[in-house]
KOLKERO-620698 format. One record per residue (C-alpha): x negated, y negated, z; residue in three letters. Coordinates in steps of 0.001 Angstrom, whole numbers. Layout:
N
X	Y	Z	ALA
...
This chain:
852
9134	38448	42382	MET
11207	41379	43631	ARG
11458	42401	39916	ASN
8104	42547	39985	ARG
7838	44443	42368	ALA
10288	47157	41265	ALA
8375	47215	38029	ILE
5080	47932	39672	LEU
6377	50558	42163	THR
7721	52457	39129	VAL
4496	51980	37131	ALA
2555	53246	40106	THR
2953	56999	39212	PRO
2121	56446	35593	VAL
-938	54319	36947	ILE
-1909	57134	39268	VAL
-1903	59924	35958	LEU
-3076	57274	33795	LEU
-6381	56858	36176	LEU
-6332	60960	36895	LEU
-6503	61032	33426	ALA
-9437	58720	32649	PHE
-11297	60444	35625	VAL
-11180	63748	34003	SER
-11800	62673	31189	ALA
-14858	60880	32954	LEU
-15551	64216	34392	LEU
-15778	65997	31202	VAL
-18150	63592	29807	THR
-20640	63426	32326	ASN
-20723	67457	32113	TYR
-21379	67150	28469	MET
-23639	64772	28883	SER
-25997	66550	31346	GLN
-25464	69702	29670	ALA
-26635	67695	26569	SER
-29498	66128	28288	LEU
-30166	70019	29666	LYS
-30367	71279	26760	ALA
-32702	68225	24929	THR
-35316	68624	27876	LEU
-35492	72266	27482	LEU
-35777	71651	23243	GLN
-38730	69058	24305	ARG
-40261	71634	26831	PHE
-40365	74184	23656	LYS
-41447	71610	20762	ALA
-44539	70737	23241	GLU
-45270	74277	23550	ASN
-44916	74344	19320	GLU
-47437	71255	19539	ARG
-50230	73172	21315	VAL
-49468	76308	18800	THR
-50258	73939	15759	GLY
-52895	72765	17150	GLY
-54004	76020	18221	LEU
-53042	77277	14415	SER
-54967	74349	13003	ALA
-58474	75249	15147	PHE
-58291	78881	14094	PHE
-57737	77678	9911	SER
-60792	75098	10785	SER
-62961	78052	11963	ARG
-61958	80516	8948	GLY
-62777	77614	6481	ASP
-66188	76756	7675	ASP
-66801	80814	7318	LEU
-65418	80163	4280	VAL
-67801	77496	3321	THR
-70889	79126	4922	LEU
-70060	82161	2838	ALA
-69642	79933	-303	SER
-73209	78239	50	SER
-76092	77952	-1974	GLN
-78346	79311	289	ALA
-76500	82605	989	MET
-76497	82957	-2697	GLU
-80294	82791	-3026	VAL
-80696	85149	-34	LEU
-78530	87881	-1558	PHE
-80186	87088	-4860	GLU
-83880	87244	-3948	ASN
-82784	90950	-1649	ARG
-81704	92048	-4728	ALA
-85321	91653	-6503	ARG
-88073	93331	-5960	VAL
-89352	90904	-3704	MET
-88008	92661	-1015	GLY
-86230	91969	1928	ILE
-89288	90781	4282	GLY
-90331	88133	1625	HIS
-86254	86717	1386	ALA
-85550	87251	5128	LEU
-88893	84949	5375	LYS
-87697	82176	2722	THR
-84337	81630	3004	TYR
-83177	82836	6542	VAL
-84071	79461	7698	PRO
-81678	77281	6161	PRO
-79498	79605	6568	ILE
-79882	79377	10498	ARG
-79946	75514	9883	GLU
-76265	75739	8121	LYS
-74988	77995	11111	PHE
-76343	75873	13713	LEU
-74809	72680	12021	ASN
-71240	74534	12149	ALA
-71060	75206	15414	MET
-72614	71872	16555	ASP
-69327	70372	14079	LYS
-66845	71432	16785	ILE
-68755	70455	19522	ARG
-67030	68523	22460	VAL
-70001	66462	24652	GLY
-72127	69199	26163	ASN
-69875	71902	25564	ASP
-70776	74212	22806	TRP
-66987	76575	21888	PRO
-68984	78253	19036	CYS
-71683	80206	21505	GLU
-72859	82911	18927	ARG
-72833	83332	14772	MET
-74639	86134	12878	ALA
-74936	87503	9869	LEU
-75365	91362	9090	ILE
-75633	93402	5568	ASP
-73948	96171	4741	THR
-75970	98510	6427	SER
-75186	96684	10002	GLY
-78807	95268	9998	SER
-78829	92280	11840	LEU
-80162	89200	9628	LEU
-79184	86127	11042	VAL
-78782	85379	14819	ASP
-78094	82044	15891	VAL
-76841	80762	19802	ARG
-76440	77762	21295	VAL
-79392	75687	21849	PRO
-81028	76676	25736	GLY
-79347	80359	25200	GLU
-81941	81370	22883	GLN
-83299	84781	23969	GLY
-80373	85672	26413	GLN
-78469	89041	25734	GLU
-75049	88685	24555	HIS
-72388	90319	26750	ARG
-70754	91315	23432	ALA
-71793	93817	21088	GLU
-72186	93574	17683	LEU
-69638	95025	15283	ARG
-70767	96912	12646	ASP
-68351	96132	9470	LEU
-69870	98447	6572	ARG
-66683	97904	4523	GLU
-65001	94795	4309	PRO
-61322	95315	5773	ARG
-60303	91993	4368	TYR
-61281	89271	2141	ARG
-60211	86310	4326	ASP
-61394	85435	7406	PRO
-60343	88058	10607	VAL
-59804	87154	14020	VAL
-60432	89893	16559	LEU
-60205	89762	20404	THR
-63493	90518	22088	GLN
-63938	93056	25390	GLU
-63357	91374	28372	GLY
-60993	88721	26962	GLY
-63318	85565	27576	ASP
-64388	85106	24001	THR
-62471	85522	20208	ILE
-64703	86812	17718	LEU
-64166	85051	13857	PHE
-65290	87592	11174	SER
-65549	86828	7328	LEU
-66712	89613	5037	ALA
-69167	88126	2053	CYS
-69773	89263	-1337	TYR
-72343	88517	-3799	PHE
-71309	88986	-7507	LYS
-68000	90898	-6559	GLY
-69890	93654	-4599	ARG
-69781	93574	-278	TYR
-73097	92287	799	ALA
-72506	91391	4431	GLY
-70583	89975	7164	GLN
-70680	86742	8912	ILE
-69218	86896	12852	LEU
-68706	84095	15184	ALA
-67931	84234	18525	TRP
-65764	81215	20142	VAL
-65091	81322	24467	ARG
-61608	81024	25013	VAL
-62372	78921	28348	GLN
-63007	76006	25523	PHE
-59206	76709	24187	ILE
-57675	76194	27404	PHE
-60200	73489	28490	ASP
-59713	71305	25617	TYR
-57447	72273	23203	LEU
-54685	73122	26027	LEU
-54971	71230	29279	THR
-54296	67607	27601	HIS
-51206	68667	25894	GLU
-48947	70875	28462	LEU
-47939	70107	31951	LYS
-50124	70460	34188	PRO
-47780	72667	36567	SER
-47094	74907	33605	ALA
-48970	78195	33023	ALA
-49941	79489	29709	THR
-50747	82546	28296	TYR
-52453	83544	24636	LEU
-50942	87031	24343	MET
-51089	89699	21405	THR
-48115	91774	21634	GLY
-47282	92411	25398	THR
-50840	91963	26200	GLU
-52207	89097	27748	ILE
-55296	88364	26132	VAL
-56411	85191	28404	ALA
-54201	82916	30355	ASP
-54267	79765	32146	ARG
-52923	80582	35303	SER
-54748	80132	39111	SER
-52182	82974	40845	GLY
-50130	85904	40108	ALA
-47704	86001	36835	LYS
-44402	85802	36750	PRO
-42210	89035	36989	SER
-41532	88769	33370	MET
-42482	87305	30136	LEU
-40638	86947	26475	PRO
-42235	89428	24148	ILE
-40583	88459	21307	GLU
-40577	84502	19909	PRO
-37803	82889	20611	THR
-35673	80023	19293	ASP
-34496	78232	22629	THR
-36761	78545	25682	PRO
-35526	81682	27966	VAL
-34627	81212	31366	GLU
-35020	83326	34251	PHE
-35365	84207	37891	ASP
-38618	85274	39154	GLY
-41864	84631	41864	VAL
-44288	82056	40886	TRP
-47556	82429	41606	ARG
-47351	80549	44892	ASP
-45138	83407	45893	GLY
-41966	81947	46086	THR
-38638	83260	44234	SER
-37786	80489	41730	THR
-36017	79497	38499	ARG
-38359	80219	35475	LEU
-38043	78316	32040	VAL
-40224	79966	29289	ALA
-41141	79929	25541	VAL
-42866	81649	23147	LYS
-44676	80818	19565	ASN
-47072	82401	17270	LEU
-50228	80952	16648	VAL
-51000	80919	12359	MET
-54484	81834	11478	HIS
-54586	85074	14501	SER
-52834	87881	15889	PRO
-52086	85669	19001	PHE
-49009	84259	20475	ALA
-49116	81203	23280	LEU
-46709	81990	25720	VAL
-45809	78570	28832	THR
-44041	79561	31505	VAL
-42656	76711	33891	ALA
-40399	76114	36723	PRO
-37446	75113	35840	ALA
-37189	72161	38215	ARG
-40675	70419	36581	ASP
-38599	71016	33322	VAL
-35245	69774	33494	TYR
-35034	68456	37223	GLY
-31742	68795	39111	PRO
-29641	68456	36692	LEU
-26861	71496	37164	ASN
-23525	70131	35123	PRO
-21552	73533	37562	ARG
-22466	71372	40704	VAL
-21695	67894	39687	LEU
-18264	69159	37817	LEU
-17296	70068	41066	VAL
-18600	66756	42740	SER
-16997	65149	40417	MET
-13212	66526	41295	ALA
-13554	65365	44545	VAL
-14729	62001	43659	LEU
-11821	61390	41466	ALA
-8882	62643	44205	LEU
-10583	60197	46430	VAL
-10571	57363	43679	ILE
-7221	58263	42781	ILE
-6183	58284	46682	GLY
-7869	54649	46873	SER
-6371	53425	44025	ALA
-2833	54243	45124	VAL
-3318	52908	48246	PHE
-4658	49863	46957	VAL
-2104	48879	44099	ILE
753	49312	47087	ARG
-1137	47158	48938	LEU
-1435	44552	46564	ASN
1915	44544	45628	LEU
2565	41574	47545	ARG
533	39521	45506	SER
1808	40740	41927	ALA
3007	37596	41299	VAL
331	35042	42495	LEU
-1876	37317	40243	GLU
514	37322	37178	ALA
73	33294	37246	ARG
-2974	33121	37654	LEU
-3264	35505	34670	GLU
-1208	33286	32920	ASP
-3361	30291	34026	SER
-6568	32308	33042	ARG
-4925	33167	29358	ARG
-4242	29674	28754	HIS
-7636	28925	29714	ASP
-9092	31347	27577	ASP
-7154	30330	24841	GLU
-8123	26321	25540	VAL
-11884	28184	25294	THR
-11302	30079	22390	ALA
-10042	27065	20582	LYS
-13005	24798	21635	ASN
-15496	27316	20692	LEU
-13901	27616	17424	GLN
-13968	24273	16710	LEU
-17813	23751	17734	GLU
-18637	26712	15610	LYS
-16661	24771	12700	GLY
-18586	21239	13700	ILE
-22229	23290	13522	ALA
-21266	24620	10252	GLU
-20550	21784	8485	ARG
-23523	19993	9968	GLN
-26020	23082	8938	GLN
-23911	22585	5276	ALA
-24884	18922	5259	GLU
-28277	19809	6971	SER
-28585	22363	3376	ALA
-27097	19733	1340	LEU
-30052	17148	2197	ARG
-32936	19388	1947	LYS
-31943	20502	-1559	SER
-31373	17086	-2565	GLU
-35004	16713	-1343	GLU
-36266	19118	-3067	ARG
-34575	18310	-6133	TYR
-35680	14748	-5891	ARG
-39025	16080	-5461	MET
-39041	18157	-8272	LEU
-37895	15320	-10399	ILE
-40439	12768	-8951	ASP
-43079	15662	-9430	THR
-42984	16528	-13254	SER
-45169	14960	-15874	PRO
-42332	15016	-18001	ASP
-39919	11575	-18415	ILE
-36584	13316	-17188	ILE
-33421	10491	-17193	TYR
-29654	10359	-17487	THR
-27918	8418	-19954	VAL
-24061	7370	-18779	ASP
-22412	8371	-21972	THR
-19479	5683	-21629	ALA
-21793	2823	-21576	THR
-24967	4512	-23311	ASP
-26847	2674	-20384	THR
-29750	4422	-18186	ILE
-28422	5861	-15262	GLN
-31874	7338	-13792	SER
-35603	8132	-14053	LEU
-38048	9323	-12589	ASN
-41857	8591	-11619	MET
-43279	9774	-15242	ALA
-41341	6945	-16452	PHE
-43811	4442	-14917	GLU
-46906	6450	-15789	GLN
-46310	6818	-19335	ILE
-44323	3676	-20195	THR
-45993	1639	-17651	GLY
-42751	-91	-17032	TRP
-41388	157	-13298	PRO
-37882	2159	-13221	ARG
-36064	-352	-11389	GLY
-36232	-2917	-14213	SER
-34864	-431	-17057	TRP
-31745	1431	-14692	LEU
-28303	-142	-16023	GLY
-30100	-967	-19099	ARG
-28917	-202	-22768	PRO
-30942	3089	-23976	PHE
-31448	2269	-27612	ALA
-33454	-774	-26575	ASP
-36379	1529	-25227	LEU
-36377	3355	-28638	ILE
-38255	1983	-31568	HIS
-36006	714	-34137	PRO
-36664	3112	-36746	ASP
-35555	5849	-34478	ASP
-31930	4375	-32772	ARG
-30030	5749	-35492	GLU
-31540	9385	-34690	LEU
-30948	8771	-30925	ALA
-27475	7285	-31405	ALA
-26896	10689	-33217	ARG
-28054	12622	-30403	THR
-25799	11118	-28001	ILE
-22948	11855	-30153	ALA
-23801	15376	-30472	ASP
-24390	15741	-26517	VAL
-20949	14185	-26183	ARG
-19630	17040	-27536	ARG
-20885	19371	-25455	GLY
-23601	20560	-28344	GLU
-27681	21484	-26483	HIS
-30090	19604	-28923	ARG
-33969	20303	-28481	SER
-37162	19180	-29676	ARG
-36849	16086	-31670	TYR
-39148	13080	-31276	GLU
-38204	9415	-30835	LEU
-40510	6599	-30138	ARG
-40505	4592	-27159	ILE
-41545	1209	-25986	LEU
-44688	1176	-22963	ALA
-44695	-2079	-21343	ARG
-48268	-2784	-23292	SER
-45802	-3396	-26126	GLY
-47285	46	-28163	GLU
-44806	2579	-28886	TYR
-45400	5878	-27514	ARG
-44537	9121	-29090	ALA
-42194	11738	-26904	ALA
-40829	15409	-27940	GLU
-37104	14949	-26261	PHE
-34813	17657	-25429	MET
-31218	16649	-24337	SER
-27662	18446	-22568	ASN
-24517	17226	-21258	ALA
-23824	17172	-17783	LEU
-20224	17643	-17452	MET
-17708	16999	-14432	ASN
-14256	18882	-14300	ASP
-14655	19991	-17776	GLY
-15444	16681	-19225	GLN
-18953	15497	-20094	VAL
-19948	12240	-18192	VAL
-23605	11483	-18738	ALA
-26575	12829	-20888	THR
-29213	14459	-19320	PHE
-32626	14629	-20787	GLY
-36211	15092	-21052	ILE
-38778	13414	-22853	ALA
-42753	14433	-22791	ARG
-45794	12271	-24085	ASP
-47136	13622	-27267	VAL
-49344	10166	-28112	THR
-52191	12126	-27661	GLU
-51256	15415	-29460	ARG
-50218	13911	-32164	LYS
-53761	11483	-32353	ARG
-55206	14728	-32281	LEU
-53386	16355	-35299	GLU
-53849	13290	-37220	GLU
-57844	13191	-36334	GLN
-57113	17197	-37253	LEU
-55274	16293	-40416	ARG
-58511	13518	-41326	HIS
-61086	16265	-40664	ALA
-59480	18539	-43425	VAL
-59074	15585	-45643	LYS
-62775	15080	-45664	MET
-63518	18561	-45561	GLU
-61775	18617	-49270	ALA
-63386	15801	-50381	VAL
-66864	17119	-48823	GLY
-66298	20672	-51065	GLN
-65372	18109	-54488	LEU
-68552	16510	-54035	ALA
-70389	19397	-53545	GLY
-69103	21132	-56555	GLY
-69414	18496	-58889	ILE
-73184	17777	-57816	ALA
-75166	19993	-58956	HIS
-73695	20010	-62743	ASP
-73822	15932	-62667	PHE
-77312	15653	-61351	ASN
-78800	18258	-63985	ASN
-77212	15829	-66822	MET
-77883	12914	-65144	LEU
-81590	14354	-64623	SER
-81709	14787	-68153	VAL
-80285	11371	-69119	VAL
-83037	9750	-66856	ILE
-85786	11507	-67777	GLY
-85267	10924	-71813	TYR
-84571	7169	-71082	CYS
-88069	7178	-69347	ASN
-89627	8594	-72321	PHE
-88335	6502	-74900	VAL
-89103	3538	-72763	LEU
-92540	4845	-73027	ASP
-93069	4921	-76028	ASP
-91090	1600	-77262	MET
-92632	-2122	-77207	ARG
-91806	-4503	-75076	ALA
-90279	-6724	-77545	ASP
-88339	-3539	-79226	ASP
-84952	-4821	-79453	PRO
-83260	-1833	-78682	LEU
-85321	-1862	-75787	ARG
-82340	-3286	-73787	GLN
-79708	-709	-74850	TYR
-82191	2193	-73640	VAL
-82164	-100	-70110	GLU
-78773	-294	-70270	LEU
-78570	3639	-70444	ILE
-80832	3663	-67854	MET
-79236	1788	-65289	ALA
-75845	3262	-66085	SER
-77437	6618	-65349	ALA
-79035	5670	-61957	GLU
-75541	4078	-60795	ARG
-74292	7311	-61592	ALA
-76750	8850	-59724	ALA
-75643	6800	-56971	HIS
-72410	7256	-57446	LEU
-73099	11036	-56625	THR
-75393	10296	-54001	GLN
-72571	7862	-52029	ASN
-69842	10914	-52325	LEU
-72477	13604	-50798	LEU
-73166	11041	-48032	THR
-69436	10255	-47129	PHE
-68746	14183	-47023	SER
-72604	14494	-44726	ARG
-73839	16835	-47412	LYS
-76713	14452	-49042	GLN
-80290	15266	-48030	ILE
-81479	12279	-46321	VAL
-84896	11202	-46166	SER
-85835	10070	-43172	MET
-89078	7292	-43476	GLN
-90381	4794	-40950	PRO
-88821	1398	-42133	MET
-88327	-2170	-41353	ASP
-84972	-3320	-41018	MET
-85680	-6647	-41710	VAL
-87363	-6207	-44654	THR
-84552	-3864	-45992	VAL
-81915	-7125	-45072	VAL
-84753	-9976	-46809	ARG
-85206	-7351	-49827	ARG
-81705	-6562	-50529	ILE
-80434	-10362	-49799	GLU
-80209	-11825	-53288	PRO
-78135	-9038	-54281	LEU
-75689	-9225	-51454	ILE
-75137	-12976	-52748	THR
-74212	-12411	-56288	ARG
-71938	-10053	-54861	LEU
-69953	-12041	-52381	VAL
-70028	-15087	-55156	GLY
-70662	-18747	-54935	GLU
-67775	-19524	-52714	SER
-69206	-17593	-49846	VAL
-71939	-18738	-48008	ARG
-74950	-15670	-46667	VAL
-76373	-16833	-43783	VAL
-79443	-14478	-42412	LEU
-80313	-14142	-38246	ASP
-83261	-12304	-38226	LEU
-85918	-11949	-35862	PRO
-89857	-12540	-37112	ALA
-91115	-9247	-35904	GLN
-90096	-6350	-37702	PRO
-87457	-3606	-36314	ILE
-88661	47	-37137	THR
-86150	2649	-37437	ILE
-86468	6250	-39177	MET
-84063	6083	-42104	GLY
-83666	6308	-45610	ASP
-83730	2438	-47274	SER
-81408	3350	-50179	THR
-78572	4424	-47443	GLN
-79644	1089	-45716	MET
-79163	-592	-48790	GLU
-75581	842	-48991	GLN
-74504	301	-45864	ILE
-75208	-4001	-46148	LEU
-73532	-3192	-49636	MET
-71058	-1957	-48752	ASN
-70047	-4303	-45831	LEU
-70964	-7296	-47854	SER
-68092	-6067	-50134	ALA
-65585	-5436	-47553	ASN
-66200	-9022	-46027	ALA
-65770	-10270	-49555	ARG
-62778	-9266	-50190	ASP
-61669	-10830	-46778	ALA
-62382	-14175	-47535	MET
-60801	-14685	-51058	LEU
-60643	-18203	-50563	SER
-64590	-18558	-49446	GLY
-66441	-18482	-46092	GLY
-69501	-17271	-44134	MET
-70770	-14085	-44074	LEU
-73548	-13423	-41074	THR
-75824	-10896	-41603	ILE
-78178	-10732	-38290	GLY
-80708	-7641	-36496	ALA
-81781	-6989	-33130	GLY
-82892	-4727	-30310	THR
-80630	-3307	-27357	ILE
-80575	-1153	-24660	GLU
-77795	1193	-24149	ILE
-77329	2660	-20674	ASP
-74591	3836	-18493	GLU
-73057	18	-18347	GLY
-72866	310	-21911	PHE
-71402	3277	-22436	ARG
-68786	2634	-19554	LEU
-67503	-644	-21161	ALA
-67437	581	-25132	ARG
-67103	4315	-24582	GLY
-69714	5675	-27011	PHE
-73545	5468	-27383	GLY
-76279	8001	-25869	ARG
-79614	6150	-23452	SER
-82249	4455	-25106	GLY
-83426	2094	-27414	ARG
-81401	1062	-30603	TYR
-81972	-1437	-33529	ALA
-78368	-3333	-33976	VAL
-77377	-4604	-37644	LEU
-74750	-7186	-38135	THR
-72021	-8084	-40518	VAL
-69684	-11004	-39490	ALA
-66889	-12765	-41731	ASP
-64543	-15472	-41241	THR
-62132	-13780	-42931	GLY
-58438	-12864	-42538	SER
-59519	-10262	-40262	GLY
-57366	-7365	-39099	MET
-54476	-5496	-37053	GLU
-55122	-2857	-34646	ASP
-53338	-483	-36366	SER
-55654	-1108	-39592	VAL
-58846	-1508	-37904	ARG
-58093	2059	-36212	GLU
-58266	3371	-39525	ARG
-60402	1804	-41829	ILE
-63362	4585	-41725	PHE
-60528	6982	-42978	GLU
-61122	8528	-46531	PRO
-59108	6622	-49292	PHE
-57662	4561	-47037	PHE
-57316	1311	-48378	THR
-54892	-2119	-48122	THR
-55842	-3235	-51038	LYS
-52899	-2729	-54798	ARG
-53315	272	-56628	THR
-56492	-369	-58769	GLY
-58276	-2652	-56601	LYS
-59878	-260	-54190	GLY
-61193	3441	-53485	THR
-60659	3312	-49889	GLY
-64226	5238	-49821	LEU
-66685	2040	-48922	GLY
-66262	2170	-44988	LEU
-66126	5723	-45202	SER
-69352	6368	-46720	ILE
-70518	3901	-44252	VAL
-69899	5551	-41133	PHE
-70876	8647	-42923	GLY
-74519	7330	-43445	ILE
-74726	6166	-39853	VAL
-73479	9321	-38514	LYS
-76436	10925	-40715	GLN
-78787	8509	-38776	HIS
-77649	9824	-35685	HIS
-75957	5574	-35016	GLY
-72970	4184	-33570	TYR
-70351	1954	-35634	ILE
-68472	-615	-33749	GLU
-65761	-3011	-35216	VAL
-64285	-5944	-33784	ALA
-61636	-7839	-35196	SER
-58668	-10457	-34772	GLN
-56085	-11400	-37509	PRO
-57199	-14799	-38663	GLY
-60246	-15186	-36742	LYS
-62875	-12608	-38924	GLY
-64531	-9256	-38682	THR
-67908	-8212	-37482	LYS
-69619	-4536	-37666	PHE
-71907	-3880	-35372	SER
-74665	-839	-36701	VAL
-76518	1028	-33996	TYR
-79442	3102	-35269	LEU
-82044	4515	-32750	PRO
-85369	2434	-33295	LEU
-88631	4867	-33935	ALA
-91285	5275	-31742	PRO
-93853	2801	-31035	GLU
-96834	4527	-33045	SER
-94527	5096	-35941	THR
-96575	3369	-38819	ALA
-94473	1933	-42156	LEU
-95438	2879	-45707	ALA
-97629	472	-47398	ASP
-95153	-532	-49898	GLU
-97870	-1949	-52446	ALA
-99339	1784	-52627	GLN
-95872	2887	-52846	GLN
-95076	735	-56093	SER
-98054	1850	-57586	ALA
-98015	3862	-60573	ARG
-98824	7834	-59667	PRO
-101704	9137	-61373	ARG
-101505	12130	-62981	GLY
-104016	15404	-63366	GLY
-105168	17944	-64694	THR
-104320	20885	-62656	GLU
-101962	23604	-63737	THR
-98550	24125	-62375	LEU
-95699	26730	-62864	LEU
-92188	24916	-63534	VAL
-88748	27622	-62604	ALA
-85515	26152	-64082	GLU
-82692	27679	-65270	ASP
-81248	24601	-67102	ASN
-83173	24484	-70420	ARG
-82479	20639	-70734	ASP
-83881	19964	-67229	VAL
-86917	22220	-67451	ARG
-87814	20755	-70850	THR
-87956	16873	-69499	MET
-89981	18429	-66251	LEU
-92286	20231	-68215	VAL
-92458	16838	-70683	LYS
-93162	14920	-67842	THR
-95952	16897	-66272	LEU
-97536	17279	-69529	ARG
-97455	13968	-70144	GLY
-99444	13214	-67118	ALA
-102382	15486	-67859	GLY
-101206	18553	-66294	TYR
-101178	22185	-67994	SER
-97584	23460	-67332	VAL
-96047	27284	-67983	MET
-92466	27365	-67597	GLU
-90107	30133	-66507	ALA
-86017	30307	-67009	ALA
-85549	32101	-63398	ASP
-86970	33128	-60061	GLY
-88143	36428	-61876	GLU
-89602	35356	-64955	GLU
-92045	32766	-62471	ALA
-92947	35957	-60638	VAL
-94489	37394	-63856	GLU
-95606	33964	-65431	ARG
-97505	33757	-62159	PHE
-99116	36705	-62230	GLU
-100112	36857	-65740	GLN
-101762	32884	-65534	GLN
-104101	32982	-62888	ARG
-105493	29348	-61652	GLY
-101682	27951	-60752	VAL
-102186	25512	-57772	ARG
-98250	24484	-57282	LEU
-95054	26135	-57847	LEU
-92197	23521	-59095	LEU
-89368	25875	-58802	PHE
-85139	25126	-58461	ASP
-83619	26562	-55645	VAL
-80782	27916	-57020	ILE
-81347	30460	-60303	MET
-80525	33483	-61618	PRO
-81986	36957	-60468	ASN
-84168	35473	-58079	ARG
-84001	31926	-56234	ASN
-86534	29895	-55753	GLY
-87356	30944	-52448	LYS
-87034	34343	-52721	GLN
-89542	33949	-55825	ALA
-91773	31716	-53751	TYR
-91854	34162	-50650	ASP
-92825	37698	-53338	VAL
-95859	35158	-54673	ILE
-96980	33455	-51638	ARG
-97161	37171	-49518	GLU
-99806	37920	-52398	ARG
-101686	34297	-52719	HIS
-100606	32517	-49241	PRO
-102485	29434	-50298	ASP
-100293	28586	-53604	VAL
-98668	25359	-52772	LYS
-94467	24667	-53678	VAL
-92397	21598	-54470	ILE
-88693	22910	-54821	PHE
-86014	20543	-56441	ILE
-82467	20760	-56728	SER
-79121	19103	-57384	GLY
-77158	21040	-54886	TYR
-75621	19958	-51548	THR
-77135	20329	-48049	ALA
-75206	23245	-46933	ASP
-76139	25209	-49911	LEU
-79937	24684	-49365	LEU
-79689	25439	-45518	ASP
-78019	28888	-46727	GLN
-80910	29716	-49492	SER
-83461	28838	-47095	GLY
-84886	25627	-47843	VAL
-85215	22948	-45668	SER
-86682	19689	-46443	GLU
-87900	19687	-42831	LYS
-90163	22914	-43856	GLU
-90688	22430	-47755	PHE
-91436	19521	-49764	ASP
-88637	18814	-51327	PHE
-87115	16662	-54491	LEU
-83169	15458	-55097	GLN
-81874	15863	-58383	LYS
-81720	13604	-60408	PRO
-85374	13253	-60335	VAL
-87559	9602	-61865	ARG
-90663	10347	-63473	ALA
-91984	8176	-61215	ALA
-91095	9939	-57806	ASP
-92046	13599	-59933	LEU
-95205	12466	-60771	LEU
-95852	10478	-57092	ALA
-94722	14263	-55438	LYS
-96683	16424	-57416	VAL
-99542	14366	-56696	ARG
-99239	14129	-53410	GLU
-98933	18054	-52753	VAL
-101807	18585	-54620	LEU
-104422	16085	-52636	ASP
-103085	17204	-49179	ARG
């Protein structure tokens, strides 16, 4: 206790000195603070004056711009232009002054504030001083202005000039007008000084301040309401000027003044205010003395307090130790609480990160998985696995990854996992994965290694389902294959059909000239049958490529089935029993009977190959209504009434993988040399050309059933008379023109027509056909090949039709339908015969067109 008291006694002078130093520093700081505050307030006073000065400068600049705009207006140019002409000033003023007056009045009204007009008059004088335009504030028209017009015969400046008016109540703006480089007149505008003070100064400066507008040492106008101070700054100052003077209320006081130049004018703005209104009661010197006295009092009091509290020093020391100990405990507690809070925050951030990661993984459309590299078992799977495969995720966790992969792809999967173990990244390789339905889905994989302390612990991978993409690629390849076959068929069709036309035509000639009992007749008939089969093969190829021209006629499906039933019976053989399930009433469709027979023959041949040990073939026909329920159940069809042709067998049936491909061209399950793979593809092409649908249902060991859906013909459609169709066509004596570039075909056509009694002219191309038609009058019918040199058949017909619109035409061709459409020949628009042409079909068509 005594030691501490002694220490305190010795330390008292030191403490007093330190306290004195502190108080001194405090005094100096307060003095400097007040001085700085005073300087700041003075600078604010100056800034307020500068801001007002800027506003005045902008006001004067804007009024000068208004004068420049008026001087450069088109109305002014027109006025001075017409004054210079012979029409004279009287007519020019009468005609063109009103627009200028309107512009002056608009310029005055633009800067009006409420009902107060700052610009009370605007005028235009010419070079002789004559007053051309004089516009005053509305309501003051006719009153004498208190200022006289200035005669500015010669321009002083080309820019706007600001002048003070006598009397000090207005400011004059003037601008010289030039026309074609020569002085032409002067625009004058008077602005009231009171407006400037009322609207530009009153609301900006302190209410107690006095404001003066000066030119040099002369006060032009002021906003004070009393005596002016005894001294005003003459030159603009960087800092406000302080001086003692008499204020307008007659009292002597300390004043502050500041002066700034107003740009775009000859004026300066001076603002004077009492110092007490600018920086209040601030006086650093008085403050310094007061603070010094206060410091002495504080130091004396401190010494007294120190000595008074000497006795309680020990107690205070102990209390201080106790307080310090409490502070340390509190600090440690705070540190511990902070650590706990940071740990909780980190755990919360970790949980949120894990939730985001889990949401990202589970919402991914691709399968995301991990495989343990030590056991090759699946560790994790996301929701996409269930959506793509149908398996629950839990049923595959812990199971070998290889069990999920197609047996043929497991070797690739094993190599991939081995590469990943070595730290390699594998991207874009395909594996087939097992779905719950038993099928395998194609997936595109990407794999990478998961590391822990530099060791590969798992394989991380992403698998994207590309089954649909693979299916689309397969469809694309199928379409390319069909297009290639179509191009091949179309390429050979023309030349082959021309050759077959000659063979069939001349066989007809030979048969017509032979006796019925001639021993060579059977050989000619065999040649005829072979040629017709060759023609039928060409038509099958074109039908497959969907380039065959289809002759749509009303036909009874029941009649077609009954007519071809004997051929089907011979085709399938004695081991297969053919059963017909047909209605009694006809089923009328729009179709090609030959192609309908082709459908039945191909489907029957397919059924025969599936019943090598015998069985039953059932052919049925009926009608059905395709509605929304049918489409939802089957996945195809348009609404309407359809005929249904069914061909069912009791054969071996098909697997799903085979059934999905049976309509592909060249696809066959037979060994090499036993099938072309085109039979069912041709059936598919015929059905599509007839705007129908085909459906197949099959199970291994339970047979196969094909269902062909074809649109029913309208009820008003009448069937053709088969007896009339089978009658021998009659000939005639009309004159015909045949144009065909193939000589052999042309000779066969001409011989056939002449044999029927017709008078026939022939031409080798389109150009010759036009010439021959002009040489021979009375041609009733044109028989033109579509594709010919020089002019094709359509072009030659167009030339002839322009001169003879009544002439009739039949087009003939061995080319495919797409080439005919490019030539402008459509079967729907013109009569058409497809090569090879039989003599009976040719004569029937010619007679039909002539008699129409």
